[in-house]
ZADO-1210 file (C-alpha; in nm, 4 decimals, padded with zeros to 6 digits):
<atoms>
<atom x="-02.1720" y="26.6049" z="14.5664" code="MET" pos="1"/>
<atom x="-01.8689" y="26.4718" z="14.3767" code="LYS" pos="2"/>
<atom x="-01.7093" y="26.8145" z="14.4009" code="ARG" pos="3"/>
<atom x="-01.7621" y="26.8194" z="14.7749" code="PHE" pos="4"/>
<atom x="-01.6083" y="26.4712" z="14.8129" code="CYS" pos="5"/>
<atom x="-01.3122" y="26.5666" z="14.5953" code="PHE" pos="6"/>
<atom x="-01.2601" y="26.8917" z="14.7896" code="LEU" pos="7"/>
<atom x="-01.2866" y="26.7075" z="15.1217" code="PHE" pos="8"/>
<atom x="-01.0412" y="26.4399" z="15.0050" code="PHE" pos="9"/>
<atom x="-00.7989" y="26.7059" z="14.8760" code="PHE" pos="10"/>
<atom x="-00.8107" y="26.9014" z="15.2062" code="LEU" pos="11"/>
<atom x="-00.7650" y="26.5797" z="15.4014" code="PHE" pos="12"/>
<atom x="-00.4507" y="26.4962" z="15.1994" code="ILE" pos="13"/>
<atom x="-00.3111" y="26.8488" z="15.2486" code="VAL" pos="14"/>
<atom x="-00.3711" y="26.8451" z="15.6252" code="VAL" pos="15"/>
<atom x="-00.2420" y="26.4872" z="15.6604" code="ALA" pos="16"/>
<atom x="00.0745" y="26.5772" z="15.4722" code="SER" pos="17"/>
<atom x="00.1646" y="26.8234" z="15.7495" code="PHE" pos="18"/>
<atom x="00.1871" y="26.5238" z="15.9816" code="PHE" pos="19"/>
<atom x="00.4467" y="26.3652" z="15.7512" code="CYS" pos="20"/>
<atom x="00.6863" y="26.6609" z="15.7208" code="ILE" pos="21"/>
<atom x="00.9665" y="26.6154" z="15.9775" code="PRO" pos="22"/>
<atom x="01.0919" y="26.9053" z="16.1856" code="THR" pos="23"/>
<atom x="01.2732" y="26.9609" z="16.5153" code="ALA" pos="24"/>
<atom x="01.1718" y="27.1949" z="16.7956" code="ALA" pos="25"/>
<atom x="01.4029" y="27.3650" z="17.0442" code="LEU" pos="26"/>
<atom x="01.2261" y="27.4266" z="17.3742" code="GLN" pos="27"/>
<atom x="01.2913" y="27.5870" z="17.7127" code="ILE" pos="28"/>
<atom x="01.0568" y="27.4922" z="17.9942" code="SER" pos="29"/>
<atom x="01.0391" y="27.5505" z="18.3673" code="ARG" pos="30"/>
<atom x="01.1147" y="27.2320" z="18.5582" code="LYS" pos="31"/>
<atom x="00.8758" y="27.3100" z="18.8460" code="THR" pos="32"/>
<atom x="00.5539" y="27.3347" z="18.6459" code="ASP" pos="33"/>
<atom x="00.6528" y="27.2429" z="18.2888" code="GLY" pos="34"/>
<atom x="00.5534" y="27.5854" z="18.1544" code="GLN" pos="35"/>
<atom x="00.7024" y="27.6359" z="17.8089" code="ILE" pos="36"/>
<atom x="00.8864" y="27.9684" z="17.7958" code="LEU" pos="37"/>
<atom x="01.0300" y="27.9318" z="17.4480" code="PHE" pos="38"/>
<atom x="00.9779" y="27.7012" z="17.1513" code="ARG" pos="39"/>
<atom x="01.1026" y="27.7397" z="16.7964" code="SER" pos="40"/>
<atom x="01.1679" y="27.5163" z="16.5013" code="LYS" pos="41"/>
<atom x="01.5385" y="27.4468" z="16.4601" code="ILE" pos="42"/>
<atom x="01.7214" y="27.3035" z="16.1618" code="ARG" pos="43"/>
<atom x="01.9699" y="27.0190" z="16.1847" code="GLU" pos="44"/>
<atom x="02.3131" y="27.1698" z="16.2552" code="GLY" pos="45"/>
<atom x="02.1703" y="27.5072" z="16.3625" code="GLU" pos="46"/>
<atom x="02.3383" y="27.6400" z="16.6749" code="SER" pos="47"/>
<atom x="02.2382" y="27.8069" z="16.9998" code="PHE" pos="48"/>
<atom x="02.4316" y="27.9004" z="17.3133" code="SER" pos="49"/>
<atom x="02.4007" y="27.9606" z="17.6828" code="THR" pos="50"/>
<atom x="02.6077" y="28.2210" z="17.8620" code="VAL" pos="51"/>
<atom x="02.6686" y="28.2721" z="18.2325" code="ILE" pos="52"/>
<atom x="02.8857" y="28.5039" z="18.4366" code="ARG" pos="53"/>
<atom x="03.1351" y="28.2849" z="18.6225" code="HIS" pos="54"/>
<atom x="03.0824" y="28.3298" z="18.9974" code="SER" pos="55"/>
<atom x="03.4549" y="28.3453" z="19.0810" code="VAL" pos="56"/>
<atom x="03.6153" y="28.5034" z="18.7751" code="HIS" pos="57"/>
<atom x="03.3104" y="28.7238" z="18.6966" code="LEU" pos="58"/>
<atom x="03.3776" y="28.6686" z="18.3261" code="THR" pos="59"/>
<atom x="03.1388" y="28.5268" z="18.0647" code="PRO" pos="60"/>
<atom x="03.1376" y="28.1543" z="17.9889" code="VAL" pos="61"/>
<atom x="02.9640" y="28.0473" z="17.6673" code="PHE" pos="62"/>
<atom x="02.8515" y="27.6918" z="17.5943" code="GLU" pos="63"/>
<atom x="02.7775" y="27.6324" z="17.2253" code="ASN" pos="64"/>
<atom x="02.5337" y="27.3671" z="17.1070" code="TYR" pos="65"/>
<atom x="02.3660" y="27.2422" z="16.7937" code="GLU" pos="66"/>
<atom x="02.0939" y="26.9896" z="16.7168" code="VAL" pos="67"/>
<atom x="02.1909" y="26.6759" z="16.5256" code="ASN" pos="68"/>
<atom x="01.9910" y="26.4659" z="16.2785" code="ASP" pos="69"/>
<atom x="01.8508" y="26.2505" z="16.5614" code="LYS" pos="70"/>
<atom x="01.7137" y="26.5527" z="16.7479" code="GLY" pos="71"/>
<atom x="01.9799" y="26.5357" z="17.0187" code="LEU" pos="72"/>
<atom x="02.1601" y="26.8389" z="17.1572" code="ILE" pos="73"/>
<atom x="02.5339" y="26.8346" z="17.0893" code="VAL" pos="74"/>
<atom x="02.7781" y="27.0418" z="17.2966" code="LEU" pos="75"/>
<atom x="03.0199" y="27.1646" z="17.0290" code="THR" pos="76"/>
<atom x="03.2367" y="27.4089" z="17.2201" code="GLY" pos="77"/>
<atom x="03.3025" y="27.6420" z="17.5088" code="THR" pos="78"/>
<atom x="03.4239" y="28.0006" z="17.5096" code="ARG" pos="79"/>
<atom x="03.5819" y="28.1451" z="17.8233" code="LEU" pos="80"/>
<atom x="03.8327" y="28.4058" z="17.9350" code="GLN" pos="81"/>
<atom x="04.0008" y="28.2428" z="18.2332" code="ASP" pos="82"/>
<atom x="04.1171" y="27.8995" z="18.3398" code="PHE" pos="83"/>
<atom x="04.1111" y="27.7859" z="18.7010" code="GLY" pos="84"/>
<atom x="03.8377" y="27.7296" z="18.9578" code="TRP" pos="85"/>
<atom x="03.5264" y="27.5833" z="18.8016" code="GLY" pos="86"/>
<atom x="03.6475" y="27.5981" z="18.4411" code="VAL" pos="87"/>
<atom x="03.8545" y="27.3516" z="18.2400" code="PRO" pos="88"/>
<atom x="04.2274" y="27.3679" z="18.3073" code="SER" pos="89"/>
<atom x="04.3277" y="27.0962" z="18.0618" code="ALA" pos="90"/>
<atom x="04.1454" y="27.0170" z="17.7403" code="VAL" pos="91"/>
<atom x="04.1801" y="26.7443" z="17.4830" code="SER" pos="92"/>
<atom x="03.9802" y="26.9324" z="17.2185" code="GLU" pos="93"/>
<atom x="04.1060" y="27.2059" z="16.9853" code="ASP" pos="94"/>
<atom x="04.1711" y="27.5325" z="17.1667" code="MET" pos="95"/>
<atom x="04.2455" y="27.8724" z="17.0200" code="GLU" pos="96"/>
<atom x="04.2860" y="28.2229" z="17.1646" code="LEU" pos="97"/>
<atom x="04.0571" y="28.4751" z="16.9892" code="ASN" pos="98"/>
<atom x="03.9785" y="28.8290" z="17.1060" code="ASP" pos="99"/>
<atom x="04.0851" y="28.7634" z="17.4673" code="ASP" pos="100"/>
<atom x="03.8747" y="28.4428" z="17.4794" code="PHE" pos="101"/>
<atom x="03.9799" y="28.0812" z="17.4797" code="PHE" pos="102"/>
<atom x="03.7671" y="27.8956" z="17.2246" code="ASP" pos="103"/>
<atom x="03.7490" y="27.5223" z="17.2883" code="ILE" pos="104"/>
<atom x="03.6162" y="27.3514" z="16.9761" code="ARG" pos="105"/>
<atom x="03.5754" y="27.0004" z="16.8495" code="GLY" pos="106"/>
<atom x="03.3617" y="26.8878" z="17.1394" code="MET" pos="107"/>
<atom x="03.0869" y="26.6382" z="17.0640" code="SER" pos="108"/>
<atom x="02.8992" y="26.5597" z="17.3847" code="LYS" pos="109"/>
<atom x="02.5383" y="26.4411" z="17.3359" code="LEU" pos="110"/>
<atom x="02.2459" y="26.5395" z="17.5580" code="PHE" pos="111"/>
<atom x="01.8762" y="26.4502" z="17.5564" code="ASP" pos="112"/>
<atom x="01.8198" y="26.7667" z="17.7559" code="SER" pos="113"/>
<atom x="02.0193" y="27.0332" z="17.9350" code="ILE" pos="114"/>
<atom x="01.9198" y="27.1003" z="18.2965" code="PRO" pos="115"/>
<atom x="02.0075" y="27.4589" z="18.3796" code="PHE" pos="116"/>
<atom x="01.9787" y="27.6362" z="18.7162" code="ARG" pos="117"/>
<atom x="01.8948" y="28.0054" z="18.6917" code="VAL" pos="118"/>
<atom x="02.0776" y="28.2273" z="18.9398" code="SER" pos="119"/>
<atom x="02.1248" y="28.5980" z="19.0027" code="GLN" pos="120"/>
<atom x="02.4910" y="28.5206" z="19.0648" code="ILE" pos="121"/>
<atom x="02.5560" y="28.3961" z="18.7112" code="ASN" pos="122"/>
<atom x="02.2977" y="28.6119" z="18.5245" code="ASN" pos="123"/>
<atom x="02.2294" y="28.3403" z="18.2619" code="PRO" pos="124"/>
<atom x="02.1100" y="28.4010" z="17.9092" code="ALA" pos="125"/>
<atom x="02.0074" y="28.1926" z="17.6099" code="PHE" pos="126"/>
<atom x="02.1348" y="28.2989" z="17.2655" code="LEU" pos="127"/>
<atom x="01.9508" y="28.1954" z="16.9497" code="PHE" pos="128"/>
<atom x="01.9354" y="28.3516" z="16.6031" code="ARG" pos="129"/>
<atom x="02.1164" y="28.6695" z="16.7050" code="ASN" pos="130"/>
<atom x="01.8943" y="28.7337" z="17.0089" code="LYS" pos="131"/>
<atom x="01.9924" y="28.7133" z="17.3730" code="GLN" pos="132"/>
<atom x="01.7181" y="28.6063" z="17.6155" code="TYR" pos="133"/>
<atom x="01.7819" y="28.6834" z="17.9847" code="TYR" pos="134"/>
<atom x="01.6439" y="28.3924" z="18.1834" code="LEU" pos="135"/>
<atom x="01.5961" y="28.5874" z="18.5083" code="LEU" pos="136"/>
<atom x="01.3269" y="28.7903" z="18.3315" code="ASP" pos="137"/>
<atom x="01.0951" y="28.4885" z="18.3446" code="LEU" pos="138"/>
<atom x="01.2457" y="28.2427" z="18.5905" code="VAL" pos="139"/>
<atom x="01.2928" y="28.3091" z="18.9634" code="PRO" pos="140"/>
<atom x="01.6375" y="28.2903" z="19.1182" code="ASP" pos="141"/>
<atom x="01.7294" y="27.9321" z="19.2041" code="GLY" pos="142"/>
<atom x="01.4714" y="27.7684" z="18.9789" code="GLU" pos="143"/>
<atom x="01.5684" y="27.5082" z="18.7220" code="ARG" pos="144"/>
<atom x="01.4826" y="27.5082" z="18.3536" code="ILE" pos="145"/>
<atom x="01.5301" y="27.2419" z="18.0919" code="GLU" pos="146"/>
<atom x="01.6438" y="27.2958" z="17.7340" code="ILE" pos="147"/>
<atom x="01.5339" y="27.0209" z="17.4968" code="THR" pos="148"/>
<atom x="01.5219" y="26.9481" z="17.1265" code="ALA" pos="149"/>
<atom x="01.2578" y="26.7125" z="16.9961" code="LYS" pos="150"/>
<atom x="01.2056" y="26.5570" z="16.6561" code="LYS" pos="151"/>
<atom x="00.8445" y="26.5876" z="16.5538" code="THR" pos="152"/>
<atom x="00.6324" y="26.6617" z="16.2497" code="THR" pos="153"/>
<atom x="00.5175" y="26.9998" z="16.1274" code="LEU" pos="154"/>
<atom x="00.1562" y="26.9027" z="16.1976" code="GLY" pos="155"/>
<atom x="00.2264" y="26.8114" z="16.5602" code="VAL" pos="156"/>
<atom x="00.4384" y="27.1254" z="16.6025" code="TYR" pos="157"/>
<atom x="00.1520" y="27.3433" z="16.4764" code="ILE" pos="158"/>
<atom x="-00.1057" y="27.1473" z="16.6791" code="PHE" pos="159"/>
<atom x="00.0966" y="27.2057" z="16.9998" code="LEU" pos="160"/>
<atom x="00.0951" y="27.5802" z="16.9421" code="GLY" pos="161"/>
<atom x="00.3913" y="27.6424" z="16.7118" code="GLY" pos="162"/>
<atom x="00.6395" y="27.9069" z="16.8202" code="ASN" pos="163"/>
<atom x="00.6235" y="28.0223" z="17.1803" code="ILE" pos="164"/>
<atom x="00.8281" y="28.3188" z="17.3027" code="ASP" pos="165"/>
<atom x="00.7295" y="28.4370" z="17.6500" code="ALA" pos="166"/>
<atom x="01.0360" y="28.6657" z="17.6437" code="PHE" pos="167"/>
<atom x="00.8756" y="28.8768" z="17.3699" code="SER" pos="168"/>
<atom x="00.6055" y="28.9788" z="17.6188" code="GLU" pos="169"/>
<atom x="00.8734" y="29.1602" z="17.8197" code="ILE" pos="170"/>
<atom x="00.9649" y="29.4761" z="17.6238" code="PRO" pos="171"/>
<atom x="01.3306" y="29.4861" z="17.7311" code="SER" pos="172"/>
<atom x="01.4025" y="29.1155" z="17.7767" code="ALA" pos="173"/>
<atom x="01.6379" y="29.0943" z="17.4799" code="THR" pos="174"/>
<atom x="01.7932" y="29.4404" z="17.5151" code="GLU" pos="175"/>
<atom x="01.9198" y="29.4886" z="17.8693" code="ARG" pos="176"/>
<atom x="02.1655" y="29.3498" z="18.1233" code="HIS" pos="177"/>
</atoms>
């Protein structure tokens, strides 16, 4: 009986400790029904990006983000090929020309979430850990998604289902376009 109590107490401590280990989760969900399309743990300072095709210039526009120690999303920079309609024409941040792209760095704009409208015109994608996820593969044209980062504990993260990647169910979702 003492062994059983000790084993139970030990397992309780191990399981409870998972609810004390902090972590952050990056998540993409559909705004209409809240369906989670993507969720992954993300480390403080780890980056991700969105990319669209500009509707006038027809060139890619990258927005670069990272998650800070408070679990907020920080816009850190933009990468684009052309200035003019719908893109910055004057910047106060650091700007550099690299490989035919203007890199605007030194930005530090905080967001609780990023609302993002998916459109066939801009062919949007989400870039994370060297993978490119095409949003039109899972989200209808014109629908809105929301990108969030939440501070949580490892136990809650596991309890809520851990990693979710609906894009992986589509064989070519990270390879085409």
